[in-house]
N, CA, C and O atoms as CSV, one atom per row, in Angstrom:
chain,resi,resn,atom,element,x,y,z
A,1,MET,N,N,-1.752,22.740,-7.802
A,1,MET,CA,C,-2.346,21.714,-8.631
A,1,MET,C,C,-2.511,20.435,-7.806
A,1,MET,O,O,-1.597,20.026,-7.089
A,2,GLU,N,N,-3.666,19.821,-7.913
A,2,GLU,CA,C,-3.933,18.588,-7.180
A,2,GLU,C,C,-4.118,17.449,-8.167
A,2,GLU,O,O,-4.935,17.536,-9.083
A,3,ASP,N,N,-3.351,16.379,-7.975
A,3,ASP,CA,C,-3.495,15.198,-8.817
A,3,ASP,C,C,-4.537,14.273,-8.227
A,3,ASP,O,O,-4.672,14.169,-7.007
A,4,THR,N,N,-5.261,13.613,-9.081
A,4,THR,CA,C,-6.241,12.635,-8.639
A,4,THR,C,C,-5.853,11.282,-9.220
A,4,THR,O,O,-5.626,11.148,-10.422
A,5,LEU,N,N,-5.783,10.283,-8.345
A,5,LEU,CA,C,-5.456,8.926,-8.761
A,5,LEU,C,C,-6.628,8.008,-8.454
A,5,LEU,O,O,-7.324,8.203,-7.458
A,6,THR,N,N,-6.848,7.023,-9.290
A,6,THR,CA,C,-7.823,5.997,-8.944
A,6,THR,C,C,-7.231,5.147,-7.828
A,6,THR,O,O,-6.022,5.173,-7.598
A,7,LEU,N,N,-8.075,4.401,-7.138
A,7,LEU,CA,C,-7.576,3.521,-6.090
A,7,LEU,C,C,-6.587,2.505,-6.651
A,7,LEU,O,O,-5.580,2.197,-6.013
A,8,LYS,N,N,-6.871,1.987,-7.838
A,8,LYS,CA,C,-5.975,0.977,-8.420
A,8,LYS,C,C,-4.626,1.569,-8.807
A,8,LYS,O,O,-3.596,0.917,-8.638
A,9,VAL,N,N,-4.617,2.792,-9.324
A,9,VAL,CA,C,-3.354,3.435,-9.680
A,9,VAL,C,C,-2.561,3.760,-8.415
A,9,VAL,O,O,-1.343,3.581,-8.381
A,10,ALA,N,N,-3.242,4.232,-7.387
A,10,ALA,CA,C,-2.559,4.522,-6.123
A,10,ALA,C,C,-2.003,3.239,-5.513
A,10,ALA,O,O,-0.904,3.248,-4.960
A,11,TYR,N,N,-2.743,2.142,-5.605
A,11,TYR,CA,C,-2.281,0.840,-5.108
A,11,TYR,C,C,-1.021,0.417,-5.872
A,11,TYR,O,O,-0.053,-0.056,-5.277
A,12,ALA,N,N,-1.048,0.596,-7.198
A,12,ALA,CA,C,0.113,0.256,-8.025
A,12,ALA,C,C,1.314,1.121,-7.654
A,12,ALA,O,O,2.443,0.631,-7.636
A,13,ALA,N,N,1.085,2.402,-7.357
A,13,ALA,CA,C,2.177,3.287,-6.954
A,13,ALA,C,C,2.777,2.833,-5.632
A,13,ALA,O,O,3.998,2.827,-5.472
A,14,MET,N,N,1.919,2.450,-4.676
A,14,MET,CA,C,2.421,1.953,-3.398
A,14,MET,C,C,3.216,0.669,-3.610
A,14,MET,O,O,4.276,0.481,-3.013
A,15,TYR,N,N,2.699,-0.209,-4.462
A,15,TYR,CA,C,3.384,-1.469,-4.754
A,15,TYR,C,C,4.766,-1.198,-5.361
A,15,TYR,O,O,5.752,-1.821,-4.969
A,16,GLU,N,N,4.829,-0.284,-6.297
A,16,GLU,CA,C,6.097,0.045,-6.950
A,16,GLU,C,C,7.090,0.628,-5.955
A,16,GLU,O,O,8.269,0.272,-5.973
A,17,TYR,N,N,6.624,1.518,-5.090
A,17,TYR,CA,C,7.500,2.104,-4.084
A,17,TYR,C,C,8.058,1.020,-3.163
A,17,TYR,O,O,9.257,0.988,-2.886
A,18,MET,N,N,7.187,0.139,-2.695
A,18,MET,CA,C,7.639,-0.934,-1.812
A,18,MET,C,C,8.558,-1.899,-2.552
A,18,MET,O,O,9.492,-2.443,-1.962
A,19,SER,N,N,8.302,-2.112,-3.828
A,19,SER,CA,C,9.177,-2.964,-4.636
A,19,SER,C,C,10.572,-2.356,-4.751
A,19,SER,O,O,11.570,-3.072,-4.683
A,20,MET,N,N,10.642,-1.046,-4.921
A,20,MET,CA,C,11.944,-0.373,-4.972
A,20,MET,C,C,12.673,-0.521,-3.644
A,20,MET,O,O,13.879,-0.764,-3.617
A,21,LEU,N,N,11.937,-0.375,-2.537
A,21,LEU,CA,C,12.554,-0.574,-1.224
A,21,LEU,C,C,13.063,-1.999,-1.068
A,21,LEU,O,O,14.139,-2.224,-0.514
A,22,TYR,N,N,12.289,-2.956,-1.558
A,22,TYR,CA,C,12.715,-4.355,-1.491
A,22,TYR,C,C,14.002,-4.567,-2.296
A,22,TYR,O,O,14.904,-5.270,-1.843
A,23,GLN,N,N,14.089,-3.972,-3.470
A,23,GLN,CA,C,15.288,-4.105,-4.296
A,23,GLN,C,C,16.511,-3.529,-3.579
A,23,GLN,O,O,17.621,-4.037,-3.739
A,24,GLN,N,N,16.313,-2.486,-2.802
A,24,GLN,CA,C,17.413,-1.851,-2.082
A,24,GLN,C,C,17.813,-2.613,-0.826
A,24,GLN,O,O,18.983,-2.609,-0.443
A,25,THR,N,N,16.848,-3.265,-0.184
A,25,THR,CA,C,17.107,-3.852,1.132
A,25,THR,C,C,17.093,-5.378,1.170
A,25,THR,O,O,17.678,-5.978,2.072
A,26,ALA,N,N,16.435,-6.005,0.207
A,26,ALA,CA,C,16.225,-7.460,0.187
A,26,ALA,C,C,15.557,-7.942,1.486
A,26,ALA,O,O,15.791,-9.066,1.928
A,27,SER,N,N,14.738,-7.093,2.082
A,27,SER,CA,C,14.037,-7.428,3.317
A,27,SER,C,C,13.044,-8.550,3.068
A,27,SER,O,O,12.186,-8.449,2.191
A,28,GLU,N,N,13.163,-9.618,3.845
A,28,GLU,CA,C,12.228,-10.734,3.710
A,28,GLU,C,C,10.813,-10.308,4.070
A,28,GLU,O,O,9.848,-10.786,3.474
A,29,ASP,N,N,10.686,-9.414,5.041
A,29,ASP,CA,C,9.360,-8.923,5.421
A,29,ASP,C,C,8.698,-8.191,4.257
A,29,ASP,O,O,7.529,-8.429,3.952
A,30,LEU,N,N,9.445,-7.306,3.611
A,30,LEU,CA,C,8.893,-6.600,2.454
A,30,LEU,C,C,8.566,-7.565,1.327
A,30,LEU,O,O,7.533,-7.430,0.671
A,31,GLY,N,N,9.433,-8.531,1.100
A,31,GLY,CA,C,9.190,-9.516,0.048
A,31,GLY,C,C,7.911,-10.288,0.288
A,31,GLY,O,O,7.123,-10.500,-0.633
A,32,GLY,N,N,7.704,-10.708,1.521
A,32,GLY,CA,C,6.480,-11.423,1.855
A,32,GLY,C,C,5.249,-10.561,1.689
A,32,GLY,O,O,4.221,-11.018,1.188
A,33,PHE,N,N,5.355,-9.316,2.109
A,33,PHE,CA,C,4.232,-8.400,1.976
A,33,PHE,C,C,3.924,-8.136,0.506
A,33,PHE,O,O,2.759,-8.113,0.109
A,34,LEU,N,N,4.965,-7.936,-0.303
A,34,LEU,CA,C,4.753,-7.724,-1.737
A,34,LEU,C,C,4.080,-8.933,-2.378
A,34,LEU,O,O,3.246,-8.786,-3.272
A,35,GLY,N,N,4.444,-10.124,-1.919
A,35,GLY,CA,C,3.798,-11.331,-2.439
A,35,GLY,C,C,2.303,-11.315,-2.172
A,35,GLY,O,O,1.511,-11.690,-3.036
A,36,SER,N,N,1.913,-10.883,-0.980
A,36,SER,CA,C,0.485,-10.847,-0.651
A,36,SER,C,C,-0.244,-9.748,-1.421
A,36,SER,O,O,-1.441,-9.864,-1.684
A,37,MET,N,N,0.471,-8.685,-1.782
A,37,MET,CA,C,-0.126,-7.589,-2.533
A,37,MET,C,C,-0.166,-7.855,-4.032
A,37,MET,O,O,-0.928,-7.210,-4.753
A,38,SER,N,N,0.643,-8.793,-4.509
A,38,SER,CA,C,0.714,-9.070,-5.946
A,38,SER,C,C,-0.654,-9.449,-6.486
A,38,SER,O,O,-1.470,-10.050,-5.788
A,39,LEU,N,N,-0.887,-9.091,-7.732
A,39,LEU,CA,C,-2.172,-9.377,-8.349
A,39,LEU,C,C,-2.142,-10.713,-9.079
A,39,LEU,O,O,-1.168,-11.055,-9.750
A,40,LEU,N,N,-3.218,-11.450,-8.933
A,40,LEU,CA,C,-3.395,-12.709,-9.653
A,40,LEU,C,C,-3.876,-12.397,-11.069
A,40,LEU,O,O,-4.140,-11.240,-11.398
A,41,ASP,N,N,-3.987,-13.415,-11.893
A,41,ASP,CA,C,-4.430,-13.228,-13.281
A,41,ASP,C,C,-5.805,-12.563,-13.373
A,41,ASP,O,O,-6.113,-11.900,-14.364
A,42,ASN,N,N,-6.629,-12.744,-12.340
A,42,ASN,CA,C,-7.969,-12.141,-12.362
A,42,ASN,C,C,-7.968,-10.688,-11.868
A,42,ASN,O,O,-9.024,-10.060,-11.791
A,43,GLY,N,N,-6.788,-10.156,-11.534
A,43,GLY,CA,C,-6.668,-8.769,-11.096
A,43,GLY,C,C,-6.852,-8.560,-9.607
A,43,GLY,O,O,-6.739,-7.435,-9.121
A,44,GLU,N,N,-7.135,-9.628,-8.876
A,44,GLU,CA,C,-7.314,-9.537,-7.429
A,44,GLU,C,C,-5.985,-9.773,-6.727
A,44,GLU,O,O,-5.148,-10.523,-7.229
A,45,PRO,N,N,-5.776,-9.135,-5.558
A,45,PRO,CA,C,-4.552,-9.388,-4.795
A,45,PRO,C,C,-4.480,-10.852,-4.353
A,45,PRO,O,O,-5.506,-11.485,-4.102
A,46,ALA,N,N,-3.272,-11.375,-4.260
A,46,ALA,CA,C,-3.081,-12.759,-3.812
A,46,ALA,C,C,-3.709,-12.963,-2.441
A,46,ALA,O,O,-4.251,-14.032,-2.160
A,47,ASP,N,N,-3.640,-11.956,-1.594
A,47,ASP,CA,C,-4.286,-11.990,-0.276
A,47,ASP,C,C,-5.396,-10.933,-0.285
A,47,ASP,O,O,-5.101,-9.738,-0.248
A,48,PRO,N,N,-6.659,-11.350,-0.332
A,48,PRO,CA,C,-7.754,-10.380,-0.393
A,48,PRO,C,C,-7.743,-9.374,0.758
A,48,PRO,O,O,-8.241,-8.260,0.604
A,49,ALA,N,N,-7.187,-9.748,1.897
A,49,ALA,CA,C,-7.111,-8.820,3.024
A,49,ALA,C,C,-6.215,-7.629,2.696
A,49,ALA,O,O,-6.391,-6.551,3.262
A,50,ALA,N,N,-5.258,-7.812,1.788
A,50,ALA,CA,C,-4.367,-6.708,1.406
A,50,ALA,C,C,-5.174,-5.566,0.791
A,50,ALA,O,O,-4.922,-4.398,1.085
A,51,TRP,N,N,-6.144,-5.901,-0.063
A,51,TRP,CA,C,-6.977,-4.865,-0.685
A,51,TRP,C,C,-7.878,-4.208,0.360
A,51,TRP,O,O,-8.050,-2.990,0.351
A,52,ALA,N,N,-8.452,-5.005,1.255
A,52,ALA,CA,C,-9.305,-4.459,2.313
A,52,ALA,C,C,-8.501,-3.525,3.217
A,52,ALA,O,O,-8.986,-2.460,3.598
A,53,ASP,N,N,-7.289,-3.917,3.556
A,53,ASP,CA,C,-6.426,-3.064,4.375
A,53,ASP,C,C,-6.083,-1.773,3.640
A,53,ASP,O,O,-6.040,-0.699,4.240
A,54,TRP,N,N,-5.840,-1.886,2.330
A,54,TRP,CA,C,-5.538,-0.714,1.511
A,54,TRP,C,C,-6.718,0.254,1.526
A,54,TRP,O,O,-6.525,1.456,1.710
A,55,LEU,N,N,-7.935,-0.252,1.334
A,55,LEU,CA,C,-9.117,0.600,1.341
A,55,LEU,C,C,-9.303,1.278,2.699
A,55,LEU,O,O,-9.705,2.440,2.765
A,56,HIS,N,N,-9.013,0.557,3.772
A,56,HIS,CA,C,-9.106,1.137,5.116
A,56,HIS,C,C,-8.099,2.288,5.264
A,56,HIS,O,O,-8.427,3.338,5.815
A,57,ALA,N,N,-6.885,2.082,4.772
A,57,ALA,CA,C,-5.859,3.125,4.846
A,57,ALA,C,C,-6.266,4.344,4.026
A,57,ALA,O,O,-6.064,5.479,4.458
A,58,VAL,N,N,-6.833,4.119,2.853
A,58,VAL,CA,C,-7.292,5.226,2.015
A,58,VAL,C,C,-8.394,6.003,2.727
A,58,VAL,O,O,-8.405,7.234,2.708
A,59,GLN,N,N,-9.315,5.285,3.350
A,59,GLN,CA,C,-10.405,5.933,4.073
A,59,GLN,C,C,-9.868,6.822,5.197
A,59,GLN,O,O,-10.332,7.947,5.381
A,60,LYS,N,N,-8.887,6.309,5.945
A,60,LYS,CA,C,-8.285,7.111,7.015
A,60,LYS,C,C,-7.603,8.348,6.446
A,60,LYS,O,O,-7.723,9.436,7.011
A,61,ALA,N,N,-6.892,8.194,5.337
A,61,ALA,CA,C,-6.203,9.336,4.733
A,61,ALA,C,C,-7.207,10.384,4.257
A,61,ALA,O,O,-6.996,11.582,4.445
A,62,ARG,N,N,-8.284,9.936,3.647
A,62,ARG,CA,C,-9.307,10.877,3.171
A,62,ARG,C,C,-9.938,11.663,4.308
A,62,ARG,O,O,-10.346,12.810,4.128
A,63,LYS,N,N,-10.016,11.046,5.472
A,63,LYS,CA,C,-10.604,11.701,6.642
A,63,LYS,C,C,-9.584,12.530,7.419
A,63,LYS,O,O,-9.921,13.143,8.431
A,64,GLY,N,N,-8.335,12.548,6.946
A,64,GLY,CA,C,-7.290,13.297,7.629
A,64,GLY,C,C,-6.857,12.655,8.933
A,64,GLY,O,O,-6.423,13.350,9.852
A,65,GLN,N,N,-6.968,11.336,9.024
A,65,GLN,CA,C,-6.657,10.614,10.248
A,65,GLN,C,C,-5.284,9.944,10.226
A,65,GLN,O,O,-5.013,9.070,11.050
A,66,VAL,N,N,-4.430,10.333,9.309
A,66,VAL,CA,C,-3.094,9.748,9.219
A,66,VAL,C,C,-2.076,10.754,9.747
A,66,VAL,O,O,-1.971,11.869,9.238
A,67,VAL,N,N,-1.337,10.354,10.763
A,67,VAL,CA,C,-0.280,11.198,11.315
A,67,VAL,C,C,1.020,10.778,10.643
A,67,VAL,O,O,1.395,9.607,10.696
A,68,MET,N,N,1.699,11.707,10.022
A,68,MET,CA,C,2.907,11.396,9.273
A,68,MET,C,C,4.159,11.976,9.944
A,68,MET,O,O,5.149,12.265,9.272
A,69,SER,N,N,4.111,12.142,11.250
A,69,SER,CA,C,5.245,12.654,12.004
A,69,SER,C,C,5.935,11.516,12.711
A,69,SER,O,O,5.281,10.572,13.154
A,70,LEU,N,N,7.255,11.591,12.824
A,70,LEU,CA,C,8.014,10.572,13.546
A,70,LEU,C,C,7.615,10.553,15.005
A,70,LEU,O,O,7.420,11.599,15.624
A,71,GLY,N,N,7.496,9.361,15.544
A,71,GLY,CA,C,7.233,9.216,16.966
A,71,GLY,C,C,5.780,9.341,17.371
A,71,GLY,O,O,5.452,9.166,18.544
A,72,LEU,N,N,4.917,9.635,16.444
A,72,LEU,CA,C,3.499,9.762,16.757
A,72,LEU,C,C,2.732,8.663,16.060
A,72,LEU,O,O,2.985,8.352,14.896
A,73,LYS,N,N,1.807,8.085,16.769
A,73,LYS,CA,C,0.983,7.054,16.188
A,73,LYS,C,C,-0.464,7.349,16.524
A,73,LYS,O,O,-0.798,7.690,17.659
A,74,GLN,N,N,-1.315,7.213,15.525
A,74,GLN,CA,C,-2.731,7.432,15.741
A,74,GLN,C,C,-3.466,6.166,15.350
A,74,GLN,O,O,-3.272,5.654,14.248
A,75,ASP,N,N,-4.304,5.654,16.234
A,75,ASP,CA,C,-5.067,4.441,15.942
A,75,ASP,C,C,-6.375,4.751,15.270
A,75,ASP,O,O,-7.139,3.839,14.956
């Protein structure tokens, strides 16, 4: 079975996951990143580049260009 998520739902899932990590670690880096990803009253991210970066990551994943193995990095 394959689940399909909208981009906004997937973004919310990523935000929630990172929020849980922040609650566990109190990492200032994660906190700052979550702040930039947070949505304003108009539904847009506080930092518009966060949404653009998210779309770029989704595009790479759709093309199978994401390496999820330790020690390997793909540009």
